[in-house]
BAFI-3210 file (N, C-alpha, C; in Angstrom, 3 decimals, decimal comma, padded with zeros to 6 digits):
// residues 313
n [1|2|3|4|5|6|7|8|9|10|11|12|13|14|15|16|17|18|19|20|21|22|23|24|25|26|27|28|29|30|31|32|33|34|35|36|37|38|39|40|41|42|43|44|45|46|47|48|49|50|51|52|53|54|55|56|57|58|59|60|61|62|63|64|65|66|67|68|69|70|71|72|73|74|75|76|77|78|79|80|81|82|83|84|85|86|87|88|89|90|91|92|93|94|95|96|97|98|99|100|101|102|103|104|105|106|107|108|109|110|111|112|113|114|115|116|117|118|119|120|121|122|123|124|125|126|127|128|129|130|131|132|133|134|135|136|137|138|139|140|141|142|143|144|145|146|147|148|149|150|151|152|153|154|155|156|157|158|159|160|161|162|163|164|165|166|167|168|169|170|171|172|173|174|175|176|177|178|179|180|181|182|183|184|185|186|187|188|189|190|191|192|193|194|195|196|197|198|199|200|201|202|203|204|205|206|207|208|209|210|211|212|213|214|215|216|217|218|219|220|221|222|223|224|225|226|227|228|229|230|231|232|233|234|235|236|237|238|239|240|241|242|243|244|245|246|247|248|249|250|251|252|253|254|255|256|257|258|259|260|261|262|263|264|265|266|267|268|269|270|271|272|273|274|275|276|277|278|279|280|281|282|283|284|285|286|287|288|289|290|291|292|293|294|295|296|297|298|299|300|301|302|303|304|305|306|307|308|309|310|311|312|313]
n.u [015,779|013,871|015,389|014,966|014,756|013,992|011,342|008,901|006,699|006,047|005,463|003,176|001,487|001,230|-000,180|-002,616|-003,464|-003,708|-005,624|-007,817|-008,165|-009,183|-011,515|-014,313|-015,509|-013,439|-012,489|-012,062|-014,407|-013,800|-014,030|-013,059|-011,856|-011,035|-008,858|-008,306|-006,850|-004,600|-003,788|-004,360|-005,546|-008,093|-009,263|-012,091|-012,461|-014,155|-015,600|-017,052|-018,912|-020,053|-020,864|-018,536|-015,696|-012,694|-010,847|-008,504|-005,829|-006,902|-007,998|-007,578|-008,828|-006,882|-006,201|-003,515|-002,733|-004,547|-004,325|-006,266|-008,355|-010,579|-013,322|-014,448|-013,596|-013,279|-015,888|-017,231|-016,416|-017,571|-020,306|-020,625|-020,006|-022,045|-024,358|-024,140|-024,383|-022,165|-019,656|-016,940|-013,937|-011,198|-008,872|-006,578|-003,262|-000,797|001,677|003,457|002,285|003,603|002,360|-000,283|-002,731|-003,821|-007,134|-007,857|-008,404|-010,733|-012,492|-012,505|-013,762|-016,345|-017,014|-015,784|-013,523|-010,162|-007,116|-004,326|-000,835|002,521|005,166|007,478|006,886|007,866|010,516|010,165|008,837|010,879|012,874|011,510|010,394|012,551|013,129|010,913|011,211|009,797|009,940|009,700|007,053|005,903|005,015|007,020|006,523|004,670|002,139|-000,005|-001,454|-003,659|-002,789|000,303|001,801|003,884|006,135|004,573|002,490|-000,911|-004,376|-007,966|-010,733|-013,857|-014,739|-012,579|-009,259|-006,174|-002,894|000,299|002,915|006,120|007,462|009,836|011,759|010,766|009,845|010,920|008,810|006,944|004,199|002,660|-000,589|-002,030|-004,934|-007,081|-007,219|-006,221|-003,895|-002,512|-000,272|000,518|002,671|004,700|004,655|003,616|001,235|002,011|002,950|003,917|005,700|007,746|008,097|009,698|012,881|014,264|013,587|014,081|015,446|014,755|015,608|016,965|017,908|016,832|014,139|013,910|014,219|012,025|009,922|010,273|009,516|006,781|006,162|006,695|004,506|001,402|000,641|-001,986|-002,994|-004,722|-003,804|-004,048|-003,509|-002,048|-001,746|-002,134|-001,112|-001,603|000,295|001,845|002,660|000,071|-001,885|-004,986|-006,734|-007,163|-005,855|-005,806|-005,848|-004,313|-002,379|-000,323|001,085|001,094|002,639|005,046|005,926|005,690|006,272|007,780|010,073|010,970|010,558|010,691|013,993|015,294|018,044|019,128|021,205|020,916|018,371|018,822|020,660|019,072|016,911|018,196|019,355|017,049|015,626|017,215|016,428|013,950|011,589|010,662|007,656|004,688|003,082|004,571|005,612|003,312|001,937|003,551|003,993|001,448|000,638|002,487|001,603|-000,608|-002,534|-003,458|-003,667|-001,372|-001,824|-004,210|-003,066|-002,713|-004,561|-006,498|-006,058|-004,724|-001,392|000,825|004,228|006,911|009,879|012,778|015,172|015,819|015,473]
n.v [-003,821|-002,677|-000,840|002,608|002,466|-000,088|-001,271|-003,082|-003,587|-001,092|000,199|-001,183|-000,438|002,260|002,042|001,080|003,240|005,279|004,118|004,137|006,857|007,478|006,053|006,144|003,960|002,513|003,879|003,785|004,038|005,582|005,299|006,663|006,036|007,453|006,920|008,576|008,110|006,622|007,908|006,731|005,811|003,974|002,403|001,876|000,432|000,633|-001,000|000,831|-000,228|-002,451|-004,390|-005,089|-004,867|-003,732|-003,701|-001,600|-001,637|-001,950|-001,219|-002,414|-001,531|-000,596|-000,450|000,459|000,898|-000,573|-003,005|-003,936|-004,959|-003,765|-003,129|-000,913|000,739|-001,112|-002,075|000,114|000,047|-002,387|-001,814|000,131|-001,336|-003,270|-001,672|-000,454|-002,624|-004,108|-006,411|-007,910|-008,539|-008,476|-008,079|-005,895|-005,454|-003,019|-003,285|-004,760|-003,204|-000,836|000,806|000,455|-002,078|-004,639|-005,220|-007,239|-010,167|-010,161|-008,705|-010,380|-012,673|-011,760|-010,547|-011,826|-012,328|-012,251|-012,258|-010,276|-009,534|-008,268|-010,333|-009,890|-010,080|-012,392|-011,887|-010,011|-011,605|-013,415|-011,775|-010,493|-012,663|-013,716|-011,554|-011,593|-014,091|-016,358|-019,070|-022,459|-022,943|-020,755|-019,808|-018,966|-018,541|-017,008|-018,063|-017,287|-015,553|-015,204|-014,556|-013,787|-011,119|-010,266|-007,944|-006,381|-008,183|-008,946|-008,205|-008,269|-006,203|-006,802|-005,496|-003,825|-003,106|-003,939|-003,576|-004,432|-002,770|-003,197|-001,422|-000,968|000,225|001,892|-000,370|-003,756|-005,056|-003,423|-002,449|-000,842|-000,390|-000,193|000,788|001,090|004,517|005,148|005,210|003,420|003,845|003,003|003,490|004,701|007,276|010,445|013,157|015,869|018,110|016,966|014,887|012,035|008,489|007,054|005,324|003,620|001,204|-002,381|-003,684|-001,458|001,272|004,254|005,028|003,117|003,697|006,228|005,552|003,882|005,683|007,307|005,590|005,654|008,403|008,740|007,961|008,941|012,413|013,070|010,958|009,713|009,731|007,884|008,056|006,374|007,473|010,428|013,302|015,920|017,861|019,875|023,384|025,778|024,096|022,855|020,772|017,226|015,224|013,061|012,493|013,052|013,899|012,354|014,322|016,474|015,366|014,950|017,524|018,976|017,637|017,889|016,510|015,042|016,158|017,182|017,825|017,314|015,481|012,025|011,549|013,817|013,364|010,970|011,825|013,724|012,080|010,142|011,673|012,807|010,523|009,641|011,193|010,373|008,783|005,398|004,067|004,146|001,903|-000,114|-002,664|-004,325|-004,081|-005,069|-007,647|-008,752|-008,147|-009,363|-011,867|-012,056|-010,371|-011,595|-012,125|-013,645|-017,152|-018,299|-018,928|-021,529|-020,668|-019,485|-016,889|-014,425|-013,359|-010,670|-010,166|-008,283|-007,520|-006,789|-004,245|-004,956|-003,656]
n.w [-011,313|-014,111|-016,833|-017,923|-020,688|-021,297|-020,223|-019,987|-018,277|-017,176|-019,566|-020,358|-018,280|-018,905|-021,299|-020,309|-018,739|-020,696|-022,332|-020,604|-020,286|-022,719|-022,802|-020,983|-019,715|-018,748|-016,630|-013,294|-010,572|-007,570|-004,122|-001,140|002,194|005,211|007,896|010,630|012,959|012,285|010,061|007,638|004,399|002,950|-000,010|-002,041|-005,074|-007,985|-010,772|-013,317|-015,048|-013,976|-011,011|-009,793|-007,613|-005,890|-002,820|-001,404|000,793|003,624|007,047|010,322|013,406|016,231|019,580|021,149|023,807|025,299|024,112|022,338|019,684|017,105|014,794|013,483|011,364|009,249|009,166|008,154|005,502|004,751|005,084|003,084|000,731|000,766|000,755|-001,729|-003,324|-004,225|-005,448|-004,089|-005,558|-005,191|-002,521|-001,960|-001,017|-000,668|000,489|003,309|005,830|008,224|009,962|010,469|011,218|009,060|007,884|006,227|006,396|007,984|006,357|004,129|005,095|005,357|002,955|000,843|-001,953|-003,329|-001,561|-001,974|-002,446|-002,917|-004,314|-002,946|-000,260|000,815|001,484|003,498|005,375|005,961|007,128|009,292|010,502|011,854|013,557|015,262|016,239|015,250|014,671|013,312|012,731|011,569|008,411|005,713|003,057|001,804|001,719|003,221|001,793|-001,038|-003,560|-004,963|-006,334|-009,113|-010,717|-013,406|-013,627|-014,541|-014,031|-013,520|-012,606|-012,652|-015,696|-015,792|-016,677|-015,198|-013,761|-012,290|-010,678|-009,461|-006,875|-005,110|-002,234|-000,127|001,289|000,563|-000,606|-001,803|-003,846|-006,665|-007,773|-010,876|-012,113|-014,569|-015,190|-012,748|-010,075|-007,422|-005,137|-002,610|000,165|-001,183|-002,311|-000,984|-000,558|-002,801|-001,330|000,927|000,395|000,296|001,032|003,938|004,121|005,777|006,908|007,380|004,424|002,988|000,758|-000,342|-002,862|-004,522|-004,100|-005,304|-008,015|-008,331|-007,931|-010,142|-012,156|-011,798|-012,105|-014,731|-016,063|-017,727|-017,267|-016,563|-015,147|-012,333|-008,883|-006,028|-002,717|000,160|002,637|004,674|006,513|007,078|007,686|006,278|006,101|005,682|004,708|005,638|005,495|005,282|002,620|-000,242|-002,902|-005,991|-008,918|-011,448|-012,856|-011,013|-008,990|-010,338|-011,034|-008,697|-006,259|-003,129|-002,475|-004,697|-007,174|-010,674|-011,717|-009,332|-008,488|-008,444|-006,563|-004,941|-003,892|-002,469|-000,526|000,867|001,735|003,299|005,319|006,438|007,289|009,366|011,472|012,233|014,368|015,211|013,735|015,736|015,777|014,660|015,575|016,360|013,897|011,687|012,580|012,459|009,817|008,098|008,265|006,700|007,757|009,999|013,461|015,885|016,650|019,150|022,494|025,027|026,901|025,432|024,641|022,444|021,767|021,208|020,320|021,767|020,815|022,572|022,174|019,587|017,197]
ca.u [014,687|014,063|015,913|013,945|014,628|013,419|010,460|007,614|005,615|005,646|004,842|001,803|000,733|000,910|-001,250|-003,863|-003,869|-004,147|-006,888|-008,875|-008,397|-009,971|-012,747|-014,821|-015,848|-012,228|-012,077|-012,719|-015,010|-013,055|-014,545|-011,973|-012,226|-009,861|-008,731|-007,457|-005,983|-003,339|-003,503|-004,420|-006,691|-008,487|-009,993|-012,937|-012,243|-015,307|-015,808|-018,278|-019,842|-020,579|-020,820|-017,267|-014,832|-011,556|-010,553|-007,060|-005,217|-007,892|-007,476|-008,198|-008,587|-006,078|-005,916|-002,241|-002,663|-005,371|-004,110|-007,597|-008,704|-011,993|-013,507|-015,308|-013,122|-013,625|-017,344|-017,663|-016,224|-018,582|-021,606|-020,641|-020,059|-023,365|-025,357|-024,000|-024,587|-020,914|-019,046|-015,497|-013,118|-009,812|-008,424|-005,221|-002,328|000,343|002,883|003,204|002,312|004,216|001,682|-001,634|-003,006|-004,748|-008,411|-008,207|-009,110|-012,077|-013,282|-012,636|-014,756|-017,677|-017,286|-015,108|-012,413|-008,829|-006,169|-003,118|000,287|003,659|006,011|008,509|006,497|008,694|011,695|009,692|008,580|012,152|013,554|010,785|010,234|013,679|012,976|009,900|011,550|008,567|010,139|009,397|005,618|005,520|005,303|007,723|006,344|003,594|000,897|-001,091|-002,145|-004,185|-002,081|001,539|002,017|005,196|006,131|003,988|001,315|-002,145|-005,604|-009,152|-011,813|-014,938|-014,179|-011,442|-007,938|-005,271|-001,580|001,069|004,300|006,924|008,078|010,532|012,507|010,218|010,087|011,193|007,588|005,960|003,592|001,662|-001,620|-002,520|-006,275|-007,567|-006,389|-005,957|-002,704|-002,529|001,149|000,843|003,442|005,821|004,489|002,574|000,825|003,206|003,479|004,440|006,922|007,960|008,187|010,990|013,564|015,186|013,162|014,871|015,185|014,497|016,773|016,548|018,223|015,813|012,869|013,964|013,988|010,636|009,047|010,370|008,673|005,403|005,991|006,815|003,186|000,765|000,408|-003,393|-003,368|-005,061|-002,997|-004,768|-002,457|-002,396|-001,625|-001,920|-000,925|-002,017|001,359|002,474|002,115|-000,869|-002,954|-005,768|-007,580|-006,515|-006,009|-005,182|-005,929|-003,520|-002,126|001,087|001,681|001,335|003,781|006,280|006,375|005,549|006,596|008,863|011,272|011,419|010,037|011,635|015,172|015,986|018,834|019,119|022,114|020,306|017,280|019,382|021,222|017,964|016,124|019,015|019,469|015,737|015,259|017,998|015,779|012,601|011,391|009,934|006,203|004,196|002,447|005,392|005,742|002,082|001,509|004,320|003,764|000,151|000,493|003,289|000,827|-001,839|-003,501|-003,961|-002,890|-000,887|-002,835|-004,403|-002,295|-003,519|-005,633|-007,422|-005,708|-003,676|-000,365|001,808|005,557|007,659|011,310|013,504|016,484|016,078|015,360]
ca.v [-002,976|-002,383|000,469|003,414|002,120|-001,433|-001,437|-003,485|-003,474|000,315|000,507|-001,708|000,429|003,469|001,692|000,989|004,603|006,003|003,521|004,613|008,274|007,553|005,270|006,300|002,666|001,976|004,762|003,284|004,917|005,345|005,872|006,555|006,066|007,928|006,583|009,649|007,614|006,164|008,661|005,777|005,881|002,756|002,761|000,921|000,724|-000,016|-001,009|001,597|-000,956|-003,627|-004,231|-005,623|-003,886|-004,166|-002,865|-001,403|-001,209|-001,796|-000,950|-002,940|-000,599|-001,209|000,387|-000,095|000,952|-001,649|-004,254|-004,363|-004,719|-003,567|-003,154|000,170|001,183|-002,149|-002,155|001,189|-000,476|-003,430|-001,155|000,770|-002,375|-003,889|-000,674|-000,225|-003,883|-004,445|-007,732|-007,735|-009,542|-008,422|-007,332|-005,592|-004,825|-002,467|-003,817|-005,117|-001,890|-000,722|001,855|000,021|-003,501|-004,892|-005,882|-008,060|-011,419|-009,825|-008,350|-011,550|-013,563|-011,182|-010,052|-012,610|-011,702|-012,814|-011,408|-010,211|-008,673|-008,515|-011,502|-009,482|-010,381|-013,490|-011,291|-009,427|-012,715|-013,986|-010,847|-010,262|-013,944|-013,807|-010,508|-012,031|-015,460|-017,083|-020,510|-023,185|-022,995|-019,605|-020,056|-017,867|-018,761|-016,165|-018,826|-016,616|-014,733|-015,970|-014,190|-013,015|-010,459|-009,839|-006,785|-006,607|-009,062|-008,301|-008,769|-007,482|-005,962|-006,754|-005,209|-002,919|-003,670|-003,505|-004,190|-004,282|-002,320|-003,362|-000,123|-001,086|001,369|002,028|-001,757|-004,557|-005,692|-002,409|-002,481|000,137|-000,969|000,707|000,295|002,127|005,728|005,394|004,570|003,260|003,573|002,679|004,493|005,171|008,719|011,137|014,346|016,601|019,028|016,181|014,266|010,628|007,552|006,777|004,179|003,052|-000,097|-003,463|-003,865|-000,182|001,861|005,528|005,060|002,284|004,420|007,275|004,938|003,416|006,841|007,792|004,721|006,130|009,756|008,731|007,664|010,183|013,422|013,148|009,804|010,019|009,019|007,773|007,761|005,527|008,222|011,869|013,713|017,321|018,601|020,998|024,718|026,315|023,149|022,556|019,605|016,005|015,011|011,798|012,326|013,999|013,384|012,136|015,606|017,246|014,750|015,120|018,914|019,681|016,911|018,635|015,684|014,302|016,806|017,328|018,620|016,734|014,340|010,836|011,747|014,810|012,713|010,005|012,586|014,271|011,035|009,507|012,620|012,948|009,281|009,515|011,967|009,861|007,689|004,269|004,184|003,665|000,582|-000,984|-004,041|-005,110|-004,056|-005,988|-008,994|-009,199|-007,985|-010,353|-013,108|-011,881|-009,650|-012,479|-012,129|-014,974|-018,107|-018,278|-019,859|-022,533|-020,019|-018,894|-015,491|-014,166|-012,477|-010,078|-010,083|-007,022|-007,833|-005,677|-003,859|-005,720|-002,769]
ca.w [-011,808|-015,523|-017,186|-018,596|-022,098|-021,421|-019,075|-020,559|-017,298|-017,142|-020,855|-020,334|-017,382|-019,661|-022,242|-019,546|-018,381|-021,890|-022,754|-019,714|-020,568|-023,953|-022,662|-019,618|-019,124|-018,137|-015,538|-012,086|-009,578|-006,336|-002,879|-000,168|003,601|005,933|009,305|011,153|014,026|011,699|008,842|006,533|003,495|002,246|-001,222|-002,750|-006,490|-008,621|-012,220|-013,571|-015,908|-013,288|-009,556|-009,308|-006,963|-005,081|-001,652|-001,301|002,060|004,692|008,389|011,537|014,509|017,292|020,743|021,628|025,267|025,855|023,396|021,910|018,289|016,788|013,346|013,004|010,044|008,280|009,052|007,248|004,152|004,534|004,913|001,771|-000,296|000,769|000,356|-003,166|-004,034|-004,901|-005,257|-003,907|-006,240|-004,714|-001,354|-002,421|-000,078|-001,393|001,147|004,708|006,467|009,544|010,717|010,814|011,036|007,969|008,184|005,066|006,700|008,474|005,184|003,266|005,698|005,219|001,608|-000,181|-002,659|-003,185|-000,855|-002,792|-002,062|-003,788|-004,037|-001,997|001,110|001,309|002,122|004,751|006,296|006,378|008,032|010,534|011,175|012,785|014,578|016,219|016,650|014,980|014,648|012,079|012,461|010,766|006,993|005,063|001,619|001,306|001,548|003,956|000,801|-002,161|-004,789|-004,842|-007,609|-009,571|-011,594|-014,724|-013,612|-014,957|-013,472|-013,856|-011,650|-013,629|-017,005|-015,686|-016,848|-014,138|-013,755|-011,064|-010,784|-008,249|-006,590|-003,827|-001,729|001,227|001,701|-000,638|-001,113|-002,195|-005,173|-007,095|-008,622|-011,914|-012,432|-015,467|-015,115|-011,328|-009,541|-005,970|-004,913|-001,228|000,898|-002,002|-002,437|-000,249|-001,288|-003,251|-000,319|002,052|-000,090|-000,035|002,145|004,556|003,498|006,764|007,392|006,768|003,004|002,339|000,096|-000,924|-004,292|-005,158|-004,058|-006,329|-009,327|-008,343|-008,104|-011,513|-012,984|-011,667|-012,624|-016,192|-016,600|-018,191|-016,237|-016,148|-014,328|-010,939|-007,897|-004,765|-001,757|001,304|003,895|004,746|007,908|007,179|008,361|005,585|006,388|004,712|004,365|006,841|005,263|004,812|001,176|-000,664|-004,354|-006,759|-010,260|-011,781|-013,216|-009,794|-008,307|-011,119|-011,054|-007,430|-005,028|-002,493|-002,355|-005,880|-008,391|-011,783|-011,401|-008,180|-008,959|-007,591|-005,433|-004,050|-003,185|-001,512|000,585|001,637|002,365|004,328|006,436|007,069|007,962|010,598|012,528|012,466|015,310|014,646|013,831|017,020|015,652|013,811|016,060|016,116|012,493|010,849|013,109|011,958|008,371|007,366|008,363|005,960|008,569|011,053|014,707|016,269|017,116|020,612|023,315|025,728|027,655|024,488|024,401|021,458|022,294|020,329|020,906|021,711|020,963|023,181|021,649|018,359|016,031]
c.u [014,924|014,670|014,822|013,718|013,969|012,572|009,067|006,452|005,125|004,949|003,401|000,922|000,331|-000,221|-002,602|-004,379|-004,421|-005,463|-008,048|-009,186|-009,265|-011,341|-013,251|-015,182|-014,647|-011,692|-012,777|-013,350|-014,366|-013,746|-013,495|-012,493|-010,970|-009,939|-007,760|-006,496|-004,620|-002,952|-003,599|-005,689|-006,893|-009,365|-010,846|-012,926|-013,261|-015,257|-017,099|-019,321|-020,433|-020,572|-019,525|-016,416|-013,651|-011,432|-009,047|-006,712|-006,248|-007,210|-008,293|-007,840|-007,850|-005,780|-004,661|-002,178|-003,425|-005,084|-005,402|-007,822|-010,205|-012,096|-014,416|-014,893|-013,498|-015,133|-017,895|-017,496|-017,298|-019,946|-021,713|-020,792|-021,457|-024,448|-025,343|-024,206|-023,358|-020,466|-017,537|-014,752|-011,706|-009,726|-006,931|-004,428|-001,142|001,670|002,497|003,375|002,929|003,496|000,222|-001,761|-004,031|-006,005|-008,792|-008,891|-010,543|-012,995|-013,524|-013,704|-016,172|-018,035|-016,683|-013,964|-011,094|-007,900|-004,825|-002,112|001,440|004,489|007,128|008,139|007,334|009,933|011,320|009,460|009,877|012,835|012,824|010,383|011,344|013,548|012,007|010,108|010,356|008,730|009,629|007,912|005,153|005,959|005,885|007,621|005,222|002,253|-000,259|-001,942|-002,614|-003,388|-000,842|001,849|003,489|005,036|005,557|002,813|000,048|-003,339|-006,764|-010,045|-013,054|-014,338|-012,986|-010,127|-007,007|-003,933|-000,834|002,458|004,982|007,686|008,783|011,279|012,066|010,333|010,384|009,946|006,592|005,510|002,798|000,688|-002,099|-003,829|-006,955|-006,642|-006,022|-004,764|-002,793|-001,112|001,511|001,581|004,571|005,822|003,423|002,086|002,062|003,790|004,014|005,646|006,851|008,109|009,605|011,573|014,461|014,672|014,051|014,469|014,862|015,771|016,344|016,811|017,204|014,472|012,824|013,625|012,560|009,671|009,084|009,677|007,235|005,212|006,287|005,514|002,493|000,395|-001,013|-003,826|-003,636|-004,210|-003,734|-003,806|-002,986|-002,393|-001,689|-001,902|-001,201|-000,959|001,853|001,839|001,150|-001,973|-003,686|-006,624|-006,732|-006,786|-005,292|-005,319|-005,140|-003,361|-000,639|001,762|002,003|002,501|005,083|006,815|006,402|005,920|007,856|010,153|011,833|010,844|011,109|012,785|015,929|016,733|018,736|020,006|021,553|019,179|017,819|019,953|020,119|017,247|016,910|019,128|018,143|015,369|015,986|017,363|014,433|012,588|010,631|008,429|005,682|003,637|003,281|005,373|004,444|001,715|002,244|004,087|002,469|000,117|001,335|002,606|-000,534|-002,915|-004,063|-003,077|-002,368|-002,013|-002,996|-003,506|-003,253|-004,694|-006,646|-007,134|-004,606|-002,687|000,517|003,141|006,119|009,129|012,069|014,863|016,847|016,060|015,986]
c.v [-002,673|-001,004|001,267|003,034|000,762|-001,722|-001,822|-003,375|-002,033|000,709|000,009|-000,874|001,717|003,198|001,636|002,386|005,337|005,434|004,002|006,084|008,447|006,902|005,374|004,981|002,014|002,864|004,318|004,401|004,576|006,053|005,610|006,736|006,387|007,538|007,575|009,152|007,168|006,959|007,827|005,955|004,517|003,152|001,592|001,340|-000,078|000,087|-000,261|000,848|-002,199|-003,357|-004,773|-004,522|-004,561|-003,218|-002,816|-000,907|-000,900|-001,660|-001,703|-002,000|-001,316|-000,167|-000,190|-000,115|-000,201|-003,003|-004,821|-004,006|-004,499|-003,309|-002,047|000,624|000,170|-002,252|-001,050|000,767|-001,506|-002,804|-000,512|-000,272|-002,980|-002,915|-000,442|-001,499|-004,354|-005,870|-007,539|-008,876|-009,610|-007,621|-007,104|-004,908|-004,288|-002,920|-004,246|-003,857|-001,946|000,275|001,547|-001,468|-003,660|-005,594|-006,880|-009,381|-011,201|-009,487|-009,562|-012,511|-013,074|-010,791|-010,907|-011,850|-012,403|-011,799|-011,452|-009,223|-008,999|-009,715|-011,174|-009,709|-011,521|-012,957|-010,664|-010,515|-013,324|-013,088|-010,738|-011,558|-014,169|-012,780|-010,968|-013,480|-016,397|-018,597|-021,148|-023,245|-021,838|-019,826|-018,806|-017,960|-017,932|-016,854|-018,288|-015,763|-015,629|-015,742|-013,371|-012,432|-010,162|-008,630|-007,153|-007,553|-008,268|-008,984|-007,864|-007,316|-005,764|-006,559|-004,284|-003,661|-003,094|-004,224|-003,785|-003,773|-002,527|-002,060|-000,173|000,196|001,687|000,677|-002,553|-005,125|-004,703|-002,576|-001,210|-000,591|000,104|000,106|001,357|003,328|006,076|004,573|004,568|002,868|003,213|003,818|005,097|006,686|009,204|012,304|015,157|017,528|018,308|015,341|012,786|009,793|007,444|005,487|003,430|001,781|-001,181|-003,697|-002,584|000,398|003,119|005,583|004,239|002,994|005,500|006,687|004,404|004,572|007,335|006,852|005,232|007,500|009,855|008,304|008,981|011,129|013,416|011,982|010,238|009,156|009,069|007,232|006,971|006,304|009,722|012,262|015,200|018,203|019,834|022,337|025,153|025,370|022,737|021,313|018,408|015,841|013,734|011,549|013,437|013,428|013,136|013,462|016,451|016,684|015,065|016,544|019,568|018,924|017,515|017,828|015,211|014,879|016,841|018,244|018,131|015,489|013,180|011,028|012,766|014,185|011,763|010,735|013,142|013,200|010,371|010,401|012,727|011,691|009,109|010,270|011,390|008,767|006,564|004,515|003,526|002,252|-000,391|-002,433|-004,830|-005,176|-005,090|-007,428|-009,593|-009,201|-008,967|-011,720|-012,956|-011,149|-010,463|-012,378|-013,531|-015,863|-018,016|-019,291|-020,723|-021,923|-019,324|-017,452|-015,410|-013,151|-011,955|-009,975|-008,671|-007,354|-006,617|-005,479|-004,592|-004,844|-001,414]
c.w [-013,284|-015,733|-017,883|-020,047|-022,317|-020,194|-019,567|-019,569|-017,221|-018,435|-020,901|-019,408|-018,098|-020,650|-021,524|-019,201|-019,596|-022,416|-021,917|-019,944|-021,814|-023,812|-021,232|-018,946|-018,453|-017,025|-014,253|-011,270|-008,236|-005,178|-001,790|001,252|004,409|007,399|009,939|012,220|013,493|010,457|007,583|005,712|002,833|001,073|-001,708|-004,218|-007,292|-010,135|-012,522|-014,375|-015,239|-011,791|-008,960|-008,685|-006,309|-003,904|-001,485|000,102|003,151|006,054|009,440|012,678|015,638|018,361|021,402|023,147|025,913|025,224|022,841|020,443|018,156|015,290|012,821|011,610|008,968|008,096|008,157|005,798|003,815|004,276|003,533|000,670|-000,374|000,318|-001,151|-003,984|-004,779|-004,567|-005,198|-004,583|-005,684|-003,419|-001,572|-001,320|-000,883|-000,800|002,559|005,547|007,865|010,435|011,003|010,545|009,921|008,477|007,101|005,422|007,191|007,301|004,290|003,791|005,425|003,792|000,504|-000,808|-002,386|-002,529|-001,580|-002,216|-003,009|-003,352|-003,051|-000,549|001,681|002,022|003,458|005,789|006,815|007,411|009,361|011,227|012,187|013,901|015,667|016,678|016,458|014,938|013,363|011,763|011,578|009,319|006,348|003,539|001,019|001,201|002,389|003,020|-000,344|-003,434|-004,424|-006,217|-007,848|-010,485|-012,962|-014,754|-013,923|-014,310|-013,864|-012,632|-012,504|-015,003|-016,976|-015,852|-015,791|-014,269|-012,499|-011,409|-009,434|-008,023|-005,226|-003,466|-000,320|001,930|000,429|-001,285|-001,690|-003,646|-005,399|-008,005|-009,591|-012,420|-013,283|-015,416|-013,677|-010,851|-008,025|-005,544|-003,485|-000,555|000,072|-002,121|-001,463|-001,114|-001,677|-002,197|000,909|001,656|-000,349|001,226|002,679|003,977|004,481|007,422|006,779|005,314|002,268|001,736|-000,649|-002,423|-005,075|-005,186|-005,130|-007,696|-009,435|-008,600|-009,540|-012,504|-012,967|-012,308|-014,114|-016,866|-016,969|-017,049|-015,707|-015,269|-012,890|-010,012|-006,563|-003,704|-000,566|002,618|003,646|006,216|008,123|007,840|007,617|005,949|005,275|004,308|005,638|006,702|004,863|003,316|000,787|-002,167|-005,034|-008,165|-010,438|-012,090|-011,994|-009,001|-009,034|-011,023|-009,681|-006,174|-004,396|-002,368|-003,694|-007,172|-009,473|-011,377|-010,187|-008,649|-007,968|-006,368|-004,441|-003,237|-002,121|-000,296|001,480|002,428|003,503|005,558|007,178|007,858|009,287|011,764|012,938|013,520|014,617|014,724|015,109|016,939|014,835|014,297|015,920|014,643|011,662|011,288|012,574|010,435|007,573|007,388|007,694|006,727|009,716|012,296|015,003|016,781|018,630|021,312|024,124|026,484|026,763|024,123|023,342|022,041|021,161|021,061|020,770|021,922|021,494|022,509|020,360|017,118|016,343]
res [m|p|t|p|d|t|d|p|a|r|d|h|a|e|d|i|v|r|g|a|m|a|d|p|a|q|r|p|v|v|r|s|f|f|d|e|a|t|g|t|v|s|h|v|v|r|d|p|a|s|n|a|c|a|i|v|d|s|v|m|d|y|d|a|a|a|g|r|t|s|h|a|s|a|d|a|l|i|d|f|v|k|t|e|g|l|v|v|q|w|l|l|e|t|h|a|h|a|d|h|l|s|a|a|p|y|l|q|e|r|l|g|g|q|l|a|i|g|h|g|i|l|r|v|q|e|v|f|g|k|v|f|n|e|g|s|d|f|r|r|d|g|s|q|f|d|q|l|f|d|d|g|d|r|f|r|i|g|g|l|e|a|t|v|l|h|v|p|g|h|t|p|a|c|l|a|y|v|i|g|d|a|i|f|p|g|d|t|l|f|m|p|d|y|g|t|a|r|c|d|f|p|g|g|d|a|r|t|l|y|r|s|i|h|r|l|t|s|l|p|d|q|a|r|v|f|l|c|h|d|y|k|a|p|p|g|r|t|e|f|a|w|e|t|t|v|g|a|q|r|t|g|n|i|h|v|r|d|g|v|t|e|d|e|f|v|a|m|r|t|q|r|d|a|t|l|s|m|p|k|l|l|l|p|s|v|q|v|n|m|n|g|g|r|p|p|e|p|e|a|n|g|v|r|y|l|k|v|p|l|n|a|l]
***
């Protein structure tokens, strides 16, 4: 990871944020959709000067008890995009989620757009390809996605300038997308009163997460931050929330605010993670999401099957 003194990707992200703060045409319009069943927020990010947009972290509905998928959450995104006359250029995944199944292929079939994730997905595919005993037919080269982003890569949504920051720690593949003055950090951060992501998944690391977060909180305080999850758990808060600012995270995040040292954060995060159970949808989610949001191919009887490895995690 770059040092604070030599971090050209972060510096470019700061330039994008500051440019958007000075030019309203570079400030994206964001419409968020909350899936209460998984606590997940999907975002439609629109160029204010055109009809171009991106969709960040979509959700495919999954009834674990019945083993049944459906698309009400994704259909709400489709209805919004079509009603607003938008053109989807990107389907952006912040990482291979462990708490919900991605609807990206379903959306891509109906709306178009390039499906993108971080280059670190190769490590996830390698690790979990073994967990699920996928064999040689499962491609571990990221080719299930149209674009694999690296730290500092740049792209556009219409006229909006955007860049990518690699923010590992929760998983090795985590990205934050900086689009104008808006930051989409995936699971790296939650609302300030809820804290930060767990780091006990394969490839996770609390020390790395601390440094990733500080890359984000060194961006301008006024930058908007649109989160991927909320669980409404903190005392005193009764409403779900998913929008905050860099300044609010830097000064008020209960886990990693100013003054919390790296060693203090690592001790807290390690102790806390040891008490957490595995996400309920981890096995189906990772199995599908590492394959670009696609369930396993149908077997001879035409039925798709998900694997449940016993005593493997």
